[in-house]
C-alpha positions in Angstrom: -28.3 38.3 25.5 -29.9 40.4 22.1 -26.4 40.0 19.3 -27.1 36.4 17.8 -29.9 36.5 16.4 -32.5 33.1 15.9 -34.0 32.4 13.2 -35.3 29.4 11.4 -34.7 27.3 8.4 -37.4 25.6 6.4 -34.5 23.4 3.6 -38.0 22.5 1.2 -37.5 20.1 -2.4 -39.7 22.8 -3.5 -38.9 25.5 -1.4 -36.6 27.3 1.7 -38.2 29.7 3.7 -36.4 31.9 6.4 -38.1 32.7 9.5 -37.3 35.2 12.2 -39.5 35.6 15.4 -39.6 39.6 15.0 -40.3 39.5 11.5 -41.9 36.4 10.6 -41.3 35.0 7.5 -38.8 37.3 6.1 -37.5 34.8 2.8 -39.2 32.4 0.8 -37.6 31.4 -2.6 -37.3 28.7 -4.9 -35.1 25.5 -4.1 -33.4 25.9 -7.4 -29.8 27.5 -8.1 -28.4 28.5 -11.3 -25.0 27.2 -12.0 -22.4 28.0 -14.6 -21.2 24.5 -15.9 -17.2 25.5 -16.4 -16.8 28.1 -13.6 -19.5 25.5 -10.9 -19.7 29.1 -9.7 -24.4 29.9 -8.8 -24.9 32.4 -10.7 -28.7 32.9 -9.3 -30.7 31.6 -7.1 -34.9 31.3 -6.1 -37.3 32.5 -7.9 -34.8 33.9 -10.6 -32.8 30.3 -11.2 -36.5 29.4 -11.5 -37.0 31.4 -13.9 -34.6 30.0 -16.2 -35.7 25.8 -15.7 -35.1 24.2 -18.8 -34.0 27.3 -21.1 -30.8 27.3 -20.3 -27.7 27.4 -22.4 -25.2 24.6 -22.4 -23.1 25.9 -19.8 -26.1 27.0 -17.4 -27.8 25.0 -15.9 -30.8 25.2 -13.0 -30.6 22.3 -10.7 -32.1 21.8 -7.3 -29.8 20.5 -5.0 -32.6 18.6 -3.0 -34.3 16.0 -3.3 -36.6 14.1 -1.8 -36.0 16.3 1.5 -32.5 15.7 1.6 -28.8 16.7 0.6 -29.0 15.6 -3.4 -25.5 18.0 -4.3 -23.7 19.0 -0.5 -21.7 21.7 -2.1 -24.0 23.6 -4.2 -26.7 22.9 -1.0 -23.8 25.0 1.2 -23.5 27.9 -2.2 -27.5 28.0 -2.2 -26.9 28.6 1.7 -24.7 31.2 1.8 -26.9 32.8 -0.2 -30.2 32.8 1.7 -28.2 33.8 4.7 -27.0 37.3 3.0 -30.6 37.5 1.6 -31.4 37.5 5.2 -29.2 39.6 6.4 -30.3 42.8 4.3 -33.6 41.8 4.8 -33.0 42.6 8.7 -30.9 45.6 7.5 -27.8 43.5 9.4 -25.1 41.2 8.9 -26.2 37.9 10.8 -23.3 37.7 13.1 -23.1 33.8 14.1 -26.8 33.3 14.3 -28.8 30.3 16.0 -29.9 28.7 13.4 -32.8 25.8 13.3 -33.1 23.4 10.6 -36.2 21.1 9.9 -34.4 16.9 8.6 -37.5 14.5 7.3 -38.2 12.3 10.0 -36.9 9.9 8.1 -33.5 11.3 7.2 -30.4 8.8 8.0 -27.8 10.3 10.5 -25.3 10.6 7.1 -28.1 13.2 5.7 -29.0 14.7 9.2 -25.1 15.6 9.2 -25.0 16.6 5.7 -28.0 19.3 7.0 -26.0 20.4 10.1 -22.6 21.0 8.5 -23.8 23.0 5.4 -25.9 25.3 7.9 -23.1 25.3 10.2 -20.2 25.9 7.7 -22.3 29.6 6.8 -21.7 31.1 10.2 -24.5 29.6 12.4 -23.6 29.6 16.4 -25.6 26.8 17.0 -27.5 24.5 15.0 -30.5 22.6 16.4 -32.5 20.8 14.1 -36.0 19.5 14.4 -38.1 16.6 12.8 -40.1 18.5 10.1 -43.3 17.2 11.4 -42.5 18.4 14.9 -42.3 21.6 13.2 -45.1 21.6 10.9 -47.5 21.2 13.8 -45.7 24.1 16.5 -46.5 26.1 12.7 -50.0 25.3 12.8 -50.5 26.2 16.3 -51.5 22.7 17.9 -50.3 22.1 22.2 -47.0 20.0 20.4 -45.5 20.0 24.3 -49.1 18.8 26.1 -49.3 14.7 25.8 -52.5 14.9 23.4 -52.6 13.4 19.9 -51.5 15.9 17.6 -51.7 13.9 14.0 -49.7 16.1 11.3 -49.9 15.4 7.8 -47.1 17.5 5.8 -47.4 17.1 2.1 -43.9 18.6 0.8 -43.0 19.0 -2.2 -40.3 15.6 -2.0 -41.9 14.1 0.8 -45.1 13.5 2.7 -44.5 12.8 6.5 -47.9 12.0 8.6 -46.7 11.7 12.3 -48.6 11.6 15.6 -46.8 13.7 17.9 -47.5 13.7 21.8 -45.6 15.4 24.3 -42.8 17.2 22.5 -41.7 13.8 20.2 -43.0 12.2 17.7 -45.2 8.5 18.8 -45.5 7.1 15.3 -44.7 7.5 11.9 -44.5 7.3 8.3 -42.4 8.8 5.3 -43.5 8.2 1.4 -41.4 9.9 -1.1 -44.2 11.1 -2.8 -45.2 14.5 -2.8 -45.9 17.5 -5.7 -43.2 17.3 -7.7 -44.1 13.6 -8.0 -47.8 14.5 -9.1 -46.4 17.4 -11.4 -44.5 14.1 -13.0 -47.7 12.5 -13.3 -49.8 14.9 -15.5 -46.1 15.3 -17.1 -46.6 11.3 -18.1 -49.7 11.1 -18.7 -49.6 14.6 -21.4 -46.5 12.2 -23.1 -48.8 8.7 -23.4 -52.0 10.2 -24.0 -51.8 12.8 -26.6 -47.7 12.7 -27.4 -47.5 15.9 -26.2 -44.1 16.5 -24.4 -44.7 20.1 -21.5 -42.1 21.0 -18.9 -41.9 20.9 -14.8 -43.7 24.7 -14.7 -46.4 23.6 -17.2 -47.5 20.8 -14.8 -47.4 22.6 -12.5 -50.0 25.4 -13.2 -52.6 21.7 -14.7 -52.2 20.9 -11.3 -52.8 24.5 -9.2 -55.3 24.9 -12.0 -57.3 22.0 -13.0 -55.9 18.9 -10.3 -58.1 17.5 -7.8 -58.2 15.1 -5.5 -60.3 11.8 -5.3 -63.5 14.0 -5.3 -66.8 14.6 -7.4 -66.5 18.4 -8.6 -67.7 20.3 -12.1 -65.5 19.5 -14.8 -63.0 22.4 -15.7 -60.8 23.1 -19.0 -57.3 24.1 -19.6 -55.3 25.0 -23.2 -52.2 23.6 -22.6 -48.7 23.6 -24.8 -46.0 21.8 -25.6 -43.7 20.0 -28.1 -45.9 17.3 -30.0 -43.0 14.1 -29.8 -44.2 12.9 -33.9 -43.1 16.2 -35.6 -41.4 18.0 -33.4 -43.2 21.0 -33.7 -45.3 23.5 -31.0 -48.9 22.7 -29.8 -51.8 23.1 -28.3 -54.6 20.4 -26.9 -57.0 21.2 -23.9 -56.9 18.8 -21.0 -60.0 18.1 -18.6 -60.3 17.9 -14.9 -60.9 14.9 -14.8 -58.3 13.5 -16.4 -55.4 15.0 -14.3 -57.7 13.4 -11.5 -57.4 9.9 -12.8 -53.0 10.7 -13.9 -53.0 11.8 -9.7 -55.1 9.4 -8.8 -52.4 6.7 -7.7 -49.6 8.6 -6.6 -52.6 9.8 -4.0 -53.8 6.3 -3.1 -50.1 6.2 -1.9 -49.9 9.3 0.7 -53.5 8.0 2.3 -52.0 4.2 3.0 -49.2 6.3 4.7 -52.0 8.0 6.7 -53.6 5.7 7.3 -51.1 3.3 8.4 -49.9 5.3 10.8 -53.3 5.7 12.6 -53.6 2.1 12.4 -50.2 2.0 14.9 -50.7 4.6 17.1 -51.6 4.0 20.7 -54.9 3.3 22.0 -55.2 5.9 24.6 -54.3 8.6 21.6 -56.2 7.3 19.0 -59.5 8.9 21.3 -57.7 12.3 20.7 -57.6 12.1 16.7 -61.5 11.4 17.2 -61.6 14.6 18.8 -59.1 16.6 17.8 -58.2 15.1 14.6 -55.8 15.4 11.5 -54.1 18.7 10.1 -52.9 19.3 6.9 -50.0 21.6 6.3 -47.4 21.2 3.0 -48.2 22.4 -0.5 -50.0 19.9 -1.2 -53.2 20.7 1.0 -53.7 23.0 -1.2 -54.6 20.5 -3.6 -58.4 20.8 -4.8 -60.8 19.0 -2.9 -57.6 17.4 -1.0 -60.0 18.5 2.9 -62.9 17.0 1.5 -61.8 13.6 0.4 -59.4 12.8 2.5 -61.8 13.6 5.9 -64.5 11.1 3.8 -61.4 8.6 3.8 -60.5 8.3 7.1 -63.7 9.5 8.9 -62.4 12.0 11.5 -61.9 15.8 10.7 -59.5 16.8 8.8 -57.8 20.7 9.2 -55.7 22.8 7.1 -53.2 24.7 8.9 -53.8 28.1 8.5 -50.8 29.2 6.5 -50.2 25.7 5.2 -46.9 26.5 2.9 -44.8 28.5 6.1 -46.2 26.7 8.6 -43.2 24.2 8.4 -41.2 27.8 8.7 -43.1 29.5 11.2 -42.8 25.7 13.4 -39.3 26.0 13.1 -38.8 29.1 14.3 -41.0 29.4 16.9 -39.5 25.9 18.1 -36.5 28.0 19.3 -38.2 29.1 22.5 -38.7 25.0 23.9 -35.7 23.5 21.3 -35.0 22.2 25.4 -37.4 20.9 26.0 -38.3 19.4 22.5 -34.5 17.2 22.2 -34.8 16.1 25.7 -37.7 14.4 24.6 -36.7 13.5 21.3 -33.1 11.7 22.0 
């Protein structure tokens, strides 16, 4: 009974998290792998590889094997999972022997994509692999009463996708997935700086701008930030000052798409469950929930209470780990 370890893995576009029942989150690393293109060998993984993005010599590339929440490069993902399992084993102080693993998949993933995730985890020596839908995991991790016949609305804004789901009685009643997440917001900022200032900035700089002075569509006091990049006209390094108002404007279109997905999901909600939503509101999880003013903006737009999960970045991983308790119930409902 005690020999098999139970672990939950959140295979995210931006981060991979591993959760165990006894120790909580034991691993939280960026989903980035540095590969030697000549030998196809993985040189570095996680934070170490993320440091290398945009700074590597010709024969080494730092890649993100997961795009939009699904596996884009199967071989590298398998190698990355082996690293994850090894690292998790070290943290637990034992070699994980044939663990039972629960992995979350985006609710919009096709059966082929799900199979790829299942096979990648299985090839790392897992005994049983259970797949659970990401919004359900996020809801469990945010301490919502998932197995009760009550409407739980989760908006999970991740790195590659945003998922909006109404969950009741252990299953997804209605959901919408849009391929808009933190990565696209970074891309919006890069494009804005490129068009407006003829300046090229990298992914990590864009991420920092978003965290520091990125705002959802709410009124706020203007903040400014100095940004360095490469001038596209002269080719030389250059520093500019950005305002939070222009960054807000550059994020506007993507944020409105997220709002549209939330509205569409709520519109298709069964009437009985709509009453619950007015009482319980909507829960935000994922890194995107931390964008300045996000909670305030959404509650103004959809006129129901909006709460942020206690631990938005980790709620999916925590949920995958906890899901082992009632995985049978979830699976019978979900099938």
